[in-house]
C-alpha positions as CSV (number, residue, x, y, z in Angstrom):
1,M,110.0,123.1,101.0
2,T,107.8,126.1,101.1
3,I,104.2,126.7,101.9
4,R,102.9,128.8,99.0
5,D,100.0,131.2,98.9
6,I,96.9,129.7,97.4
7,L,95.1,131.6,94.7
8,T,91.5,132.2,95.6
9,Y,88.4,133.0,93.5
10,P,87.9,135.4,91.8
11,D,91.7,135.6,90.9
12,E,91.8,135.4,87.1
13,R,94.9,133.3,87.1
14,L,92.7,130.4,88.2
15,R,91.2,130.5,84.7
16,Q,94.5,129.9,83.0
17,V,95.1,126.6,81.2
18,S,98.2,124.8,82.3
19,G,100.9,123.4,80.0
20,P,102.3,119.9,80.1
21,V,105.3,118.9,82.1
22,V,108.2,118.2,79.7
23,Q,111.2,118.3,82.0
24,F,111.6,116.0,85.0
25,D,114.3,118.0,86.7
26,A,115.2,119.4,90.2
27,A,112.9,122.4,89.6
28,L,110.0,120.1,89.0
29,Q,110.8,118.1,92.2
30,A,111.1,121.3,94.3
31,N,107.7,122.6,93.0
32,I,106.1,119.2,93.7
33,D,107.5,119.3,97.3
34,D,106.1,122.9,97.7
35,L,102.7,121.8,96.3
36,E,102.5,118.9,98.8
37,E,103.6,121.1,101.7
38,T,100.9,123.6,100.8
39,R,98.3,120.9,100.6
40,L,99.2,119.6,104.0
41,A,99.0,123.1,105.4
42,G,95.4,123.5,104.1
43,P,92.4,122.6,106.1
44,A,91.7,118.9,105.5
45,A,92.8,119.1,101.8
46,V,92.7,115.8,100.0
47,G,94.0,117.3,96.8
48,I,95.7,120.3,95.2
49,A,96.6,121.3,91.7
50,A,99.6,123.3,90.6
51,P,97.6,126.3,89.3
52,Q,96.3,126.8,92.8
53,I,99.8,128.0,93.8
54,G,100.4,129.9,90.6
55,W,102.4,127.2,88.9
56,F,100.8,126.5,85.5
57,Q,101.9,123.0,84.7
58,R,99.8,119.9,84.6
59,V,100.5,118.5,88.1
60,V,98.0,117.4,90.8
61,I,98.4,115.7,94.1
62,V,95.6,113.6,95.6
63,D,95.5,111.5,98.7
64,V,92.1,110.3,100.0
65,S,93.6,107.5,102.1
66,G,92.7,109.3,105.4
67,R,89.0,108.9,104.7
68,K,87.5,105.9,106.4
69,K,85.8,103.4,104.1
70,T,87.2,105.1,101.0
71,R,89.0,102.9,98.5
72,S,92.1,104.6,97.3
73,H,95.5,104.2,95.7
74,G,97.1,106.2,98.5
75,H,99.2,109.3,97.9
76,L,99.4,110.2,94.2
77,V,101.4,112.7,92.3
78,L,99.8,112.8,88.9
79,I,101.7,114.6,86.1
80,N,100.0,115.2,82.7
81,P,97.0,113.2,83.8
82,E,94.4,112.1,81.3
83,I,91.1,110.4,81.8
84,T,90.9,107.6,79.2
85,E,87.5,106.2,80.1
86,W,84.6,107.2,82.4
87,E,81.4,105.6,83.5
88,G,78.3,106.7,85.3
89,F,77.3,110.0,86.9
90,V,76.9,110.8,90.5
91,L,76.1,114.0,92.4
92,G,78.3,115.0,95.3
93,R,79.3,117.9,97.5
94,E,82.7,119.5,96.8
95,G,84.8,122.2,98.4
96,C,88.0,123.8,97.3
97,L,91.0,125.5,98.8
98,S,90.6,128.2,96.1
99,V,87.0,128.8,97.0
100,P,87.3,128.7,100.8
101,D,83.9,130.1,101.7
102,Y,81.6,127.8,99.7
103,T,80.8,124.2,98.8
104,G,78.6,123.0,96.1
105,N,76.8,120.0,94.4
106,V,78.6,118.8,91.3
107,V,77.9,115.9,88.9
108,R,81.1,113.8,88.2
109,A,81.8,110.5,86.6
110,E,81.4,107.7,89.1
111,R,84.3,105.6,87.8
112,I,87.3,106.6,85.7
113,Q,90.4,105.1,84.1
114,L,93.3,107.4,84.4
115,H,96.7,107.6,82.7
116,A,99.5,109.8,84.2
117,L,103.2,110.1,84.8
118,D,104.6,109.9,88.3
119,R,107.2,112.5,89.6
120,E,110.0,110.6,87.9
121,G,108.2,110.5,84.6
122,K,107.2,106.8,84.8
123,E,103.9,105.9,83.2
124,Q,101.1,104.8,85.5
125,S,97.4,103.8,85.1
126,F,94.6,103.6,87.6
127,E,91.0,102.6,87.8
128,M,89.2,104.8,90.3
129,E,85.8,105.1,91.7
130,G,83.8,107.0,94.3
131,F,85.4,109.8,96.2
132,E,88.9,109.2,94.8
133,A,87.6,109.5,91.3
134,R,85.7,112.7,92.3
135,A,88.8,114.2,93.9
136,V,91.0,113.5,90.8
137,Q,88.4,115.0,88.4
138,H,88.1,118.1,90.7
139,E,91.9,118.7,90.7
140,M,92.2,118.0,86.9
141,D,89.6,120.7,86.3
142,H,92.1,123.2,87.7
143,L,94.5,122.3,85.0
144,D,92.0,123.5,82.4
145,G,91.1,126.7,84.3
146,L,87.8,125.4,85.7
147,L,86.5,125.5,89.2
148,F,83.7,123.5,90.8
149,L,81.7,126.7,90.6
150,D,81.6,126.2,86.8
151,R,80.1,122.7,87.2
152,L,77.3,123.5,89.8
153,V,74.0,121.9,88.9
154,S,72.3,125.2,90.0
155,R,74.0,128.2,91.5
156,R,70.8,129.0,93.3
157,Q,70.2,125.7,94.9
158,D,73.5,123.9,94.9
159,L,75.9,126.5,96.3
160,F,76.3,126.6,100.1
161,Q,78.2,128.8,102.5
162,R,80.9,126.8,104.2
163,K,81.0,126.4,108.0
164,V,84.1,128.0,109.5
165,Y,87.2,125.7,109.4
166,K,88.3,124.4,112.8
167,E,92.0,125.3,113.4
């Protein structure tokens, strides 16, 4: 496993749309392992998407289980994820490994139904809400070349300089 460099804004590669995973082979497994190792090396990262390390396939990892009082499905590797239903809207603060110096207020669906494949290619479905739903939507945006900056309610009022990470 290797910790990979994270692409940071304004790197144009972050705007690239990722293609679907079609082969579930050793190379995919190695890339997933590298993606997880990179997430764990980041400062308090609950999610990461493959494009953030320059791997342009539709893979995200999300794990919000470390947050107290947050309902979650634990550690998730989501391949070719699709939101099949959504409900409600809620405003919340987001940060991103690819935009390390800022956070911002973004409106997301409050509840989602999600369909994806796991790392072996097995189909899985989830109903998510709250912070877990927000984290998944955030990471899925990366697959379409979007950053939370693109979804700010107002760049003037809803973008904030991040405090320095504690090492």
